[in-house]
ZALO-786448 format. One record per residue (C-alpha): residue number from 1; residue in three letters; x, z, y. Coordinates in Angstrom, 3 decimals, padded with zeros to 6 digits. Example, Ala and Ser with C-alpha at 12.3 -4.5 7.8 and 13.67 -1.06 7.14 Angstrom:
REM ZALO-786448
<1,"ALA",<012.300,007.800,-004.500>>
<2,"SER",<013.670,007.140,-001.060>>
END
This chain:
REM ZALO-786448
<1,"MET",<148.064,277.417,135.456>>
<2,"ALA",<144.742,278.619,133.720>>
<3,"LYS",<144.799,280.803,130.651>>
<4,"PRO",<144.273,278.787,127.139>>
<5,"ASN",<140.590,277.384,127.307>>
<6,"LYS",<138.989,278.114,123.992>>
<7,"GLU",<136.663,275.101,124.335>>
<8,"LYS",<137.499,272.005,122.862>>
<9,"MET",<140.388,270.093,124.367>>
<10,"ARG",<142.146,266.707,123.888>>
<11,"SER",<144.939,267.752,121.770>>
<12,"LEU",<146.674,266.962,118.473>>
<13,"ASN",<147.853,269.954,116.304>>
<14,"PRO",<151.449,270.391,115.146>>
<15,"GLU",<150.591,269.160,111.687>>
<16,"PHE",<149.035,266.032,113.150>>
<17,"ILE",<152.081,265.280,115.423>>
<18,"VAL",<154.591,265.987,112.533>>
<19,"ALA",<152.635,263.297,110.472>>
<20,"LEU",<152.710,260.674,113.229>>
<21,"LYS",<156.477,261.637,113.787>>
<22,"ASP",<157.875,261.714,110.135>>
<23,"GLY",<154.611,261.717,107.896>>
<24,"ILE",<152.304,259.535,106.484>>
<25,"LEU",<150.700,258.610,109.712>>
<26,"ASN",<154.098,257.078,111.103>>
<27,"PRO",<153.255,253.579,110.308>>
<28,"PHE",<150.434,253.751,112.903>>
<29,"LEU",<152.852,255.423,115.510>>
<30,"GLU",<155.588,252.461,114.827>>
<31,"ARG",<153.166,249.798,115.061>>
<32,"VAL",<151.871,250.979,118.406>>
<33,"LYS",<155.252,251.620,119.794>>
<34,"LYS",<156.312,248.183,118.812>>
<35,"ASP",<153.281,246.017,119.646>>
<36,"LYS",<152.338,246.324,123.680>>
<37,"THR",<148.934,245.330,122.953>>
<38,"LEU",<148.083,248.070,121.681>>
<39,"CYS",<147.313,251.781,123.100>>
<40,"LEU",<147.328,255.016,121.472>>
<41,"GLU",<145.019,257.676,122.859>>
<42,"ILE",<144.574,261.408,121.782>>
<43,"ARG",<141.494,263.049,121.558>>
<44,"GLU",<140.024,266.637,120.374>>
<45,"ASN",<142.504,266.475,117.109>>
<46,"TYR",<141.730,262.753,116.275>>
<47,"LEU",<143.104,259.607,118.085>>
<48,"ASN",<141.997,256.304,119.025>>
<49,"ILE",<143.941,253.132,118.902>>
<50,"TYR",<142.702,250.425,121.382>>
<51,"TYR",<143.227,246.521,121.560>>
<52,"ARG",<142.032,244.841,124.547>>
<53,"GLY",<139.725,247.756,125.556>>
<54,"CYS",<138.282,248.320,122.013>>
<55,"SER",<139.041,250.840,119.682>>
<56,"ILE",<140.349,249.343,116.179>>
<57,"SER",<141.386,252.641,114.774>>
<58,"LYS",<140.038,256.315,114.649>>
<59,"ILE",<142.016,258.714,112.828>>
<60,"GLU",<140.862,262.048,112.145>>
<61,"GLN",<142.814,265.019,110.355>>
<62,"ASN",<140.594,266.155,107.149>>
<63,"LYS",<139.804,270.123,107.271>>
<64,"ASP",<142.290,272.162,105.681>>
<65,"THR",<144.305,269.617,104.297>>
<66,"ASN",<147.351,267.216,105.409>>
<67,"THR",<145.326,264.201,104.878>>
<68,"TYR",<143.610,261.902,107.137>>
<69,"THR",<140.606,259.406,107.276>>
<70,"TYR",<140.717,256.083,109.154>>
<71,"SER",<137.455,254.142,110.515>>
<72,"PHE",<136.904,251.062,112.386>>
<73,"ASP",<133.809,250.262,114.314>>
<74,"GLU",<131.655,247.999,112.095>>
<75,"LYS",<129.882,246.929,115.109>>
<76,"TYR",<132.314,244.524,115.251>>
<77,"PHE",<131.450,242.757,112.219>>
<78,"LYS",<129.120,239.873,112.800>>
<79,"LYS",<128.689,237.796,109.714>>
<80,"GLY",<130.241,238.133,106.605>>
<81,"THR",<132.418,240.947,105.491>>
<82,"ILE",<136.225,241.474,104.855>>
<83,"ARG",<138.056,243.765,102.108>>
<84,"LEU",<139.756,246.620,104.039>>
<85,"PRO",<141.363,249.478,102.548>>
<86,"ASN",<140.436,252.923,101.446>>
<87,"LYS",<139.708,254.935,104.533>>
<88,"ASN",<141.300,258.009,102.951>>
<89,"ILE",<144.752,258.242,103.985>>
<90,"LEU",<146.423,260.337,101.178>>
<91,"GLU",<150.110,258.642,101.330>>
<92,"ILE",<152.134,256.487,103.258>>
<93,"GLU",<151.346,253.558,101.536>>
<94,"ALA",<147.951,254.006,102.583>>
<95,"ALA",<148.545,253.842,106.347>>
<96,"LYS",<150.764,251.019,105.882>>
<97,"ALA",<147.945,249.011,104.282>>
<98,"TRP",<146.304,249.532,107.370>>
<99,"VAL",<148.891,248.724,109.497>>
<100,"ASN",<149.029,245.484,107.746>>
<101,"CYS",<145.249,244.995,108.693>>
<102,"VAL",<145.941,245.055,112.407>>
<103,"PRO",<146.355,241.259,112.634>>
<104,"ILE",<142.479,241.044,110.941>>
<105,"LEU",<141.255,243.634,113.055>>
<106,"LYS",<142.433,241.931,116.353>>
<107,"ASN",<141.178,238.704,115.500>>
<108,"ILE",<137.692,240.565,114.770>>
<109,"ILE",<137.825,241.721,118.725>>
<110,"ASP",<138.955,238.606,119.581>>
<111,"MET",<135.865,236.570,118.221>>
<112,"SER",<133.329,239.684,119.423>>
<113,"PRO",<131.866,239.535,123.114>>
<114,"LYS",<133.154,242.035,125.017>>
<115,"GLY",<133.559,243.303,128.992>>
<116,"GLY",<136.544,242.772,130.912>>
<117,"GLU",<136.852,246.357,132.653>>
<118,"ARG",<137.985,248.151,129.530>>
<119,"GLU",<140.712,245.222,128.791>>
<120,"PHE",<142.212,245.427,132.360>>
<121,"GLN",<142.173,249.467,131.872>>
<122,"GLN",<144.662,249.247,129.073>>
<123,"LEU",<146.754,246.717,131.085>>
<124,"VAL",<146.909,249.336,133.853>>
<125,"VAL",<148.188,252.041,130.910>>
<126,"ARG",<150.610,249.656,129.718>>
<127,"GLU",<151.998,248.382,132.783>>
<128,"ASN",<152.673,252.044,134.203>>
<129,"ASN",<153.541,254.167,130.918>>
<130,"ASP",<155.214,251.447,128.931>>
<131,"GLY",<155.693,248.236,130.816>>
<132,"ASP",<159.066,246.895,132.172>>
<133,"ILE",<158.234,248.632,135.685>>
<134,"GLY",<157.326,251.911,134.075>>
<135,"ASN",<159.960,254.085,135.206>>
<136,"SER",<159.711,253.172,138.963>>
<137,"SER",<155.747,253.425,138.835>>
<138,"ASP",<154.625,256.537,141.065>>
<139,"TYR",<151.763,257.125,138.246>>
<140,"PHE",<151.649,257.667,134.741>>
<141,"ILE",<148.297,257.527,132.675>>
<142,"CYS",<147.645,260.291,130.365>>
<143,"ASP",<144.117,259.514,129.503>>
<144,"ILE",<141.191,257.029,129.281>>
<145,"GLU",<137.545,257.199,128.845>>
<146,"TYR",<137.304,260.917,129.947>>
<147,"ALA",<133.655,262.297,129.551>>
<148,"LEU",<132.496,264.297,132.574>>
<149,"GLY",<129.798,265.716,130.541>>
<150,"LYS",<126.209,265.055,129.729>>
<151,"ALA",<124.583,262.374,131.657>>
<152,"ARG",<127.619,262.351,133.974>>
<153,"GLY",<129.547,259.232,133.066>>
<154,"ARG",<133.492,259.614,132.601>>
<155,"PHE",<136.638,258.999,134.517>>
<156,"ASP",<138.007,255.735,133.477>>
<157,"LEU",<141.668,256.936,133.493>>
<158,"ILE",<143.476,260.141,134.676>>
<159,"ALA",<147.160,259.866,135.733>>
<160,"VAL",<149.816,262.277,136.882>>
<161,"LYS",<151.174,261.498,140.035>>
<162,"TRP",<154.983,261.712,139.544>>
<163,"ARG",<156.702,259.866,142.541>>
<164,"SER",<159.846,257.906,141.521>>
<165,"LYS",<161.773,258.639,144.828>>
<166,"GLY",<164.992,260.237,144.264>>
<167,"GLU",<164.683,264.159,143.724>>
<168,"GLU",<160.912,264.049,143.262>>
<169,"ARG",<161.404,262.482,139.757>>
<170,"LYS",<164.175,265.192,138.999>>
<171,"LYS",<161.434,267.780,139.314>>
<172,"ASN",<158.965,268.478,136.498>>
<173,"LYS",<156.801,271.224,138.223>>
<174,"ASN",<153.358,271.258,140.230>>
<175,"ILE",<153.172,267.537,139.410>>
<176,"GLY",<150.145,265.914,141.070>>
<177,"LEU",<147.040,264.681,139.464>>
<178,"ALA",<144.862,261.337,140.233>>
<179,"PHE",<141.874,259.927,138.611>>
<180,"ILE",<141.284,256.417,138.623>>
<181,"GLU",<137.975,254.285,138.739>>
<182,"MET",<138.022,250.718,137.851>>
<183,"LYS",<135.380,248.517,139.163>>
<184,"TYR",<135.643,244.813,137.781>>
<185,"GLY",<133.838,242.718,139.746>>
<186,"ASP",<131.573,243.082,142.137>>
<187,"GLY",<128.579,243.945,139.907>>
<188,"ALA",<130.060,247.282,139.364>>
<189,"ILE",<130.332,248.631,142.654>>
<190,"GLY",<126.802,249.050,143.436>>
<191,"GLY",<123.513,250.722,141.849>>
<192,"GLU",<122.946,253.469,139.508>>
<193,"ALA",<126.590,253.210,138.349>>
<194,"GLY",<127.835,252.320,141.801>>
<195,"ILE",<130.654,253.988,143.831>>
<196,"LYS",<128.341,256.506,145.726>>
<197,"LYS",<127.388,257.958,141.898>>
<198,"HIS",<130.579,258.505,141.212>>
<199,"ILE",<131.664,260.108,144.176>>
<200,"ARG",<128.921,262.720,143.801>>
<201,"ASP",<130.029,263.021,139.729>>
<202,"PHE",<133.397,263.480,140.772>>
<203,"THR",<132.784,266.512,143.256>>
<204,"GLN",<130.538,268.061,140.775>>
<205,"PHE",<133.114,268.010,137.840>>
<206,"LEU",<136.308,268.886,140.075>>
<207,"THR",<134.356,271.965,141.509>>
<208,"GLU",<133.617,273.464,138.160>>
<209,"ASN",<136.207,271.875,135.537>>
<210,"SER",<139.626,271.862,137.169>>
<211,"ASP",<141.360,274.484,135.522>>
<212,"LYS",<140.992,272.862,131.929>>
<213,"ILE",<141.835,269.409,133.052>>
<214,"LEU",<145.189,270.584,134.193>>
<215,"ASP",<145.979,271.955,130.312>>
<216,"GLU",<144.506,268.953,128.435>>
<217,"MET",<146.532,266.289,130.771>>
<218,"LYS",<150.007,268.295,130.658>>
<219,"ASN",<149.247,268.550,126.885>>
<220,"ILE",<148.339,265.079,126.247>>
<221,"TYR",<151.307,263.782,128.732>>
<222,"ASN",<153.794,265.796,127.093>>
<223,"THR",<152.591,264.945,123.525>>
<224,"LYS",<152.806,261.330,124.641>>
<225,"ILE",<156.390,262.019,125.643>>
<226,"GLU",<157.256,263.518,122.330>>
<227,"LEU",<156.019,260.782,120.311>>
<228,"GLY",<158.032,258.174,122.564>>
<229,"LEU",<154.964,256.397,124.164>>
<230,"MET",<155.932,257.039,127.468>>
<231,"SER",<159.053,254.803,127.867>>
<232,"GLY",<158.770,255.529,131.884>>
<233,"GLY",<159.013,258.894,131.579>>
<234,"LYS",<162.092,260.756,130.534>>
<235,"LYS",<160.908,264.621,130.285>>
<236,"LYS",<157.964,266.916,129.506>>
<237,"ILE",<155.968,268.340,132.425>>
<238,"GLU",<156.357,272.213,133.040>>
<239,"SER",<153.161,272.205,135.130>>
<240,"ILE",<150.484,270.336,137.124>>
<241,"GLN",<149.628,271.403,140.446>>
<242,"ARG",<146.516,273.625,140.637>>
<243,"ILE",<143.656,271.801,142.269>>
<244,"ASP",<142.199,273.709,145.487>>
<245,"LYS",<141.409,272.858,148.903>>
<246,"LEU",<145.277,272.286,150.315>>
<247,"ASN",<146.306,270.380,146.892>>
<248,"LYS",<143.595,267.929,146.488>>
<249,"PRO",<143.768,265.433,143.463>>
<250,"GLU",<143.734,261.607,144.328>>
<251,"ILE",<140.506,259.645,143.414>>
<252,"ILE",<141.846,256.055,143.217>>
<253,"LEU",<139.606,253.219,143.395>>
<254,"LEU",<140.963,249.785,141.716>>
<255,"LEU",<138.518,247.290,142.901>>
<256,"ALA",<139.529,244.397,140.269>>
<257,"ASN",<138.477,240.759,141.155>>
<258,"HIS",<136.366,241.376,144.048>>
<259,"ASP",<134.990,238.117,145.916>>
<260,"PRO",<135.837,237.933,149.373>>
<261,"GLU",<132.485,236.060,149.992>>
<262,"LYS",<130.523,238.886,148.716>>
<263,"SER",<129.139,240.867,151.164>>
<264,"GLY",<127.998,243.996,149.438>>
<265,"LEU",<131.136,245.783,149.199>>
<266,"LYS",<131.920,246.556,152.969>>
<267,"LYS",<128.210,247.563,153.317>>
<268,"ILE",<128.641,249.968,150.548>>
<269,"LEU",<131.987,251.365,151.812>>
<270,"LYS",<130.564,252.035,155.457>>
<271,"GLU",<127.542,253.728,154.183>>
<272,"LEU",<129.559,255.985,152.116>>
<273,"LYS",<132.067,256.731,154.883>>
<274,"ASP",<128.847,258.046,156.833>>
<275,"SER",<127.069,260.032,153.973>>
<276,"LYS",<126.765,263.754,153.002>>
<277,"GLU",<128.241,262.754,149.497>>
<278,"TYR",<131.620,261.688,150.898>>
<279,"GLU",<131.691,264.628,153.263>>
<280,"GLU",<131.167,267.093,150.219>>
<281,"PHE",<133.691,264.936,148.370>>
<282,"CYS",<136.337,265.237,150.911>>
<283,"GLU",<136.298,269.011,150.247>>
<284,"VAL",<137.544,268.727,146.914>>
<285,"ALA",<139.543,265.150,146.807>>
<286,"GLU",<141.527,262.512,148.549>>
<287,"LEU",<139.666,258.853,148.274>>
<288,"LYS",<142.305,256.080,147.562>>
<289,"PHE",<142.178,252.351,147.174>>
<290,"SER",<144.820,250.631,145.019>>
<291,"VAL",<146.017,247.035,146.028>>
<292,"SER",<147.303,245.092,143.705>>
<293,"SER",<151.392,245.110,143.367>>
<294,"PHE",<151.841,241.424,144.164>>
<295,"MET",<149.219,240.708,141.350>>
<296,"GLY",<150.549,243.198,139.040>>
<297,"TYR",<149.070,246.596,138.154>>
<298,"GLY",<151.799,248.636,139.083>>
<299,"LEU",<150.798,251.835,140.693>>
<300,"TYR",<152.894,252.799,143.802>>
<301,"GLU",<152.209,255.116,146.653>>
<302,"GLU",<152.718,252.778,149.297>>
<303,"GLY",<149.784,250.443,147.645>>
<304,"LEU",<147.222,252.913,148.355>>
<305,"TYR",<145.087,253.543,151.128>>
<306,"ASP",<142.429,255.991,152.527>>
<307,"LEU",<139.055,254.555,153.426>>
<308,"ASP",<139.413,253.952,157.301>>
<309,"THR",<142.649,252.297,156.486>>
<310,"PHE",<141.338,250.389,153.729>>
<311,"LEU",<138.236,249.161,155.677>>
<312,"SER",<140.552,247.846,158.732>>
<313,"ARG",<143.474,246.617,157.094>>
<314,"PHE",<141.640,244.531,154.185>>
<315,"GLU",<138.254,243.479,156.766>>
<316,"LYS",<138.786,239.814,156.070>>
<317,"PHE",<138.078,240.471,152.574>>
<318,"LEU",<135.151,242.909,153.210>>
<319,"LYS",<132.295,240.415,154.613>>
END
């Protein structure tokens, strides 16, 4: 494992964690644990709470104090205003006041235009981390919307690959890592933000930043276990497998709602297979395609296919 990195990392300091477990922020944690439509994600000493893929809460720790600040993206307010609590959370009653506003904030999101992709990302998190099938999934989602760096996009989801089979689930060392890119609809598979660009970005990122991300994902996973946000996970991770040519991470493409009548996907995948970008990518990672588990979003190793197998097995869906 890499030495501690002095760069900013996605993690919460001990005081923040205590405030969530037993202190003034506990009402937020308890609401998220009881409300499966909400998703709490850890950032650089702040957190976001998502609903339908939209952030309805950003909670930041004030410097040199044990108080916190709540913010809600006001872009979702269209017409008129509503009365919201004070943004400064100085005591537990202030947190409770914001939690009481959750139905109002949800309604604002419900009435706002939004894309489908992020909402489906959150469903993947819920199904594999905290759903009824969470304990049998082979992947636990650590993080969403992980920025790759300036002008290089982001990973939609990052997961630890921890097989549920017998003895493997009992081990908590050298756990695998997987990066998941969701493409919602056929409009997202080509162009400037399409599959080939993501392949280039992934290759560069994994070559430059693999050590840091191992520390971050281990820390985030273990924090979520401590906070009770991983009902499928039973214990903390001691180490994540180091990324190298012998231990390649998986890059999983989750193609949501592909229209079999559209011809673009097959063409794009065949061009990718013969490209220099894909050849370089295969030096650092393994490309997999996720096939829905009988219409669900549970991620199982048996439901993942490499590029050649995917092209041949699902040819009738790839005109």
